[in-house]
C-alpha positions as CSV (number, residue, x, y, z in Angstrom):
1,M,91.8,105.3,120.2
2,N,94.9,107.5,120.3
3,K,96.2,108.1,117.0
4,L,99.9,107.4,115.7
5,P,102.1,110.3,115.4
6,I,102.3,109.3,111.6
7,L,102.0,110.5,108.2
8,I,101.5,107.5,105.5
9,S,101.5,108.1,101.8
10,I,100.3,105.4,99.4
11,P,100.8,107.0,95.6
12,H,100.6,104.1,93.7
13,G,97.4,101.9,94.9
14,G,95.1,103.6,92.5
15,H,93.8,102.2,89.1
16,F,91.8,105.0,87.7
17,I,91.9,105.8,84.3
18,P,90.4,108.9,83.5
19,E,87.4,108.8,81.0
20,S,88.9,111.0,78.5
21,L,92.1,108.8,78.5
22,K,90.3,105.3,78.2
23,K,90.2,105.3,74.4
24,N,93.9,105.9,74.2
25,V,95.4,103.3,76.9
26,M,95.7,100.0,75.2
27,L,96.7,98.2,78.8
28,S,94.8,95.0,79.9
29,S,93.5,94.6,83.5
30,V,96.8,92.3,83.9
31,D,99.2,95.1,82.7
32,L,97.5,97.4,84.7
33,L,97.7,95.4,87.7
34,D,101.2,94.7,87.4
35,D,102.4,98.2,86.9
36,S,100.6,99.3,90.0
37,D,101.1,98.7,93.6
38,A,98.0,96.5,93.8
39,F,96.1,96.2,97.3
40,T,98.5,98.9,98.7
41,Q,95.9,100.7,100.0
42,D,94.6,97.8,101.7
43,I,97.5,96.9,103.3
44,Y,98.6,100.2,104.6
45,D,95.6,102.2,105.3
46,I,95.3,102.2,109.0
47,G,92.6,104.9,108.9
48,N,92.0,107.2,112.1
49,H,94.8,105.1,113.9
50,A,97.3,107.5,111.9
51,E,97.3,111.1,111.9
52,H,97.5,111.3,108.4
53,V,96.6,109.1,105.4
54,F,97.0,110.2,101.8
55,K,96.2,107.8,98.8
56,A,95.7,108.2,95.0
57,D,93.2,106.5,93.1
58,I,94.6,107.5,89.7
59,A,96.9,104.9,88.1
60,R,100.5,105.5,88.2
61,A,100.5,104.1,84.4
62,I,98.6,107.2,83.7
63,I,100.8,109.6,85.9
64,D,103.5,108.7,88.7
65,L,103.4,110.7,91.6
66,N,106.4,109.6,92.7
67,R,108.6,111.2,90.1
68,S,110.0,114.2,89.3
69,L,107.9,116.9,87.2
70,D,111.2,116.7,85.2
71,Q,110.8,113.2,84.3
72,L,108.9,113.5,81.0
73,P,108.4,111.3,78.0
74,P,110.1,110.6,75.4
75,K,113.4,110.7,77.3
76,F,112.0,109.1,80.5
77,P,109.6,106.1,79.7
78,D,109.1,105.5,83.5
79,G,108.9,109.1,84.5
80,V,105.9,111.3,85.7
81,I,104.0,110.6,82.5
82,K,104.9,107.0,80.9
83,S,105.2,105.4,77.6
84,H,105.7,102.0,79.0
85,T,105.0,100.3,82.1
86,C,107.9,98.8,84.2
87,Y,107.5,95.5,82.3
88,G,108.0,97.5,79.0
89,K,104.0,97.3,78.0
90,Q,103.2,100.2,75.8
91,I,100.6,102.4,77.3
92,Y,98.9,104.7,74.5
93,Q,98.1,103.6,71.1
94,K,100.4,104.8,68.4
95,G,99.7,108.5,67.9
96,M,97.5,108.7,71.1
97,E,100.1,109.6,73.7
98,P,99.2,112.5,75.8
99,D,100.0,116.1,74.4
100,Q,101.3,118.6,76.3
101,N,98.0,120.4,77.1
102,L,96.7,116.9,78.7
103,I,99.8,116.4,80.4
104,N,99.5,119.8,82.3
105,Q,95.9,118.7,83.1
106,L,97.2,115.7,84.5
107,I,99.6,117.5,86.3
108,Q,97.3,119.8,88.0
109,S,94.6,117.5,88.5
110,Y,96.2,114.6,90.4
111,Y,100.0,115.5,91.0
112,L,99.8,118.6,92.4
113,P,97.2,118.3,94.6
114,Y,98.9,115.2,96.2
115,H,102.0,116.9,96.8
116,D,100.2,120.1,98.2
117,Q,98.7,118.2,101.0
118,I,102.3,116.8,102.0
119,K,103.8,120.1,101.8
120,K,100.9,121.7,103.9
121,T,101.4,119.0,106.7
122,L,105.1,119.3,106.9
123,I,104.7,123.3,107.4
124,N,103.6,122.8,111.0
125,P,104.2,118.8,111.7
126,N,103.3,119.1,115.4
127,K,101.5,115.8,115.3
128,I,103.9,113.9,113.1
129,A,107.0,112.0,114.3
130,L,107.4,109.9,111.2
131,A,106.3,109.6,107.6
132,L,106.3,106.3,105.1
133,D,105.9,106.4,102.1
134,C,104.5,102.8,101.3
135,H,104.5,100.6,98.3
136,S,104.6,96.9,96.8
137,M,107.5,95.5,94.9
138,A,107.8,92.7,92.3
139,A,109.2,89.2,93.9
140,I,111.6,89.1,91.2
141,G,113.2,92.2,89.9
142,P,111.5,93.3,86.2
143,E,113.6,94.2,83.4
144,I,114.2,97.7,83.7
145,A,115.3,97.2,87.3
146,K,118.8,97.2,88.4
147,D,118.4,93.8,90.3
148,K,116.4,92.4,86.9
149,G,115.8,88.9,87.7
150,E,116.8,88.8,91.3
151,K,114.7,87.5,94.0
152,R,114.0,90.4,96.4
153,P,113.7,90.5,100.2
154,L,110.1,90.3,101.8
155,M,110.4,94.0,102.8
156,C,112.8,96.9,102.0
157,L,113.2,99.8,103.9
158,G,114.6,103.0,102.4
159,N,116.4,105.8,103.9
160,A,118.3,107.3,100.9
161,W,121.7,105.9,102.9
162,G,120.9,107.8,105.8
163,K,119.6,111.3,104.3
164,T,115.9,111.0,105.2
165,C,116.1,109.5,108.5
166,S,118.7,108.5,111.2
167,E,120.2,104.8,110.9
168,Q,118.8,104.0,114.5
169,L,115.2,105.1,113.7
170,I,115.0,102.9,110.4
171,T,116.6,99.8,112.1
172,K,114.1,99.9,114.8
173,L,111.3,100.3,112.4
174,S,112.9,97.0,110.7
175,D,113.0,95.1,114.0
176,C,109.5,95.8,114.8
177,F,108.2,95.0,111.4
178,C,110.2,91.6,111.6
179,R,108.4,90.8,115.0
180,S,104.9,92.0,113.8
181,F,105.2,90.0,110.3
182,G,106.9,87.2,111.7
183,F,109.8,87.7,109.5
184,Q,113.6,86.6,110.1
185,P,116.2,89.4,109.9
186,H,117.5,88.8,106.5
187,D,113.8,89.0,105.3
188,I,113.9,92.6,105.6
189,K,116.9,94.7,103.7
190,I,117.7,98.1,104.3
191,N,118.2,100.2,100.9
192,K,118.4,97.5,98.8
193,P,117.0,97.4,96.2
194,F,115.2,100.6,97.1
195,A,116.8,103.3,98.8
196,G,113.8,105.6,98.5
197,G,112.1,107.4,95.4
198,Y,111.3,111.1,94.7
199,I,108.6,111.4,97.7
200,T,111.0,110.3,100.5
201,Q,114.1,112.0,99.1
202,T,112.1,115.4,98.7
203,Y,110.6,115.5,101.7
204,G,112.8,113.4,104.0
205,N,114.2,114.9,107.1
206,I,112.7,118.4,106.3
207,N,110.9,118.7,109.9
208,V,110.0,114.9,109.6
209,P,112.0,111.9,108.8
210,W,110.8,109.7,106.2
211,I,111.1,106.1,105.2
212,Q,110.1,104.3,102.1
213,V,108.4,100.8,102.8
214,E,108.4,97.9,100.1
215,M,106.5,95.0,100.4
216,S,107.0,92.1,98.2
217,R,104.1,91.0,96.5
218,A,104.9,87.4,96.9
219,L,103.0,88.1,100.4
220,Y,99.8,88.4,98.9
221,L,99.9,88.1,95.0
222,S,101.5,84.7,95.1
223,P,99.3,81.6,93.7
224,K,98.8,80.9,97.2
225,Y,97.1,84.2,97.9
226,F,95.8,85.5,94.3
227,D,94.0,84.1,91.5
228,R,95.6,85.8,88.4
229,R,93.0,84.5,85.9
230,T,90.2,86.2,87.9
231,L,92.3,89.0,89.5
232,Q,90.6,88.2,93.0
233,M,91.9,87.3,96.3
234,K,91.9,83.5,96.9
235,D,92.5,84.4,100.8
236,S,89.8,87.0,101.7
237,K,91.4,87.3,104.9
238,R,95.3,87.9,103.8
239,L,95.0,91.8,103.4
240,Q,93.3,92.4,106.6
241,N,96.3,90.4,108.3
242,L,98.9,91.9,106.4
243,N,97.2,95.4,107.3
244,Q,97.0,94.4,111.1
245,M,100.9,93.4,111.2
246,F,101.7,96.7,109.4
247,Q,99.6,98.3,112.2
248,D,101.3,96.0,115.2
249,G,104.6,97.1,113.9
250,L,103.8,100.8,114.2
251,D,102.1,100.3,117.6
252,Q,105.5,98.7,118.7
253,F,107.6,101.6,117.4
254,F,105.7,104.1,118.8
255,S,105.4,102.1,122.4
256,S,109.0,103.3,123.2
257,E,110.9,106.4,123.1
258,F,113.2,106.8,119.9
């Protein structure tokens, strides 16, 4: 099987909380699920069909790999080290927030290694023609979002308004995903509500074009597919089907020159 010349980054799909922090964290399993990009590793990881797939197991509530190291608490409650989830849930018990020493440990253990592997790949990206930073988004904008309360599209592709890849390239990818997922053209928006986060904007167009991919959780976490009481999928094949649609879209994209 030929590998696609693509780098896939999945920074928010993990739920791991270090043992040393578990007693400090006051999030329930539901809170942790809501704050993460749940099941994105199942959806976006196409294995050996991609040249590179980078994914993190650490929960984004503990350290967010898609934020700048300058975004620290208390000024940035949704920064690299968070005090609250995107739904306003307090992460740590009062007085048990990470101190500077622990923050440094988290950065050294989880943040820097993830970014180092991306940087090393981009130094000599002979086999990479495109990079995707892959996420999921709430079907309705949460309180901290600029689009709070608004219904979101089924998918959003972001190129920082043309800064991280060409309009031709992102439009082509949108067309391919429309076909592979069976979407209507209005189901995919470009740069709305997300134009691309830290990873996309930091590495975009440095040797390789980057696009941020956001899939609505309505496609797999709605009551039709997911039991919120047990936190289990009702439809055992839904994630597998979405993964195949994602791969099919990429196959279409690379089947012709761009």
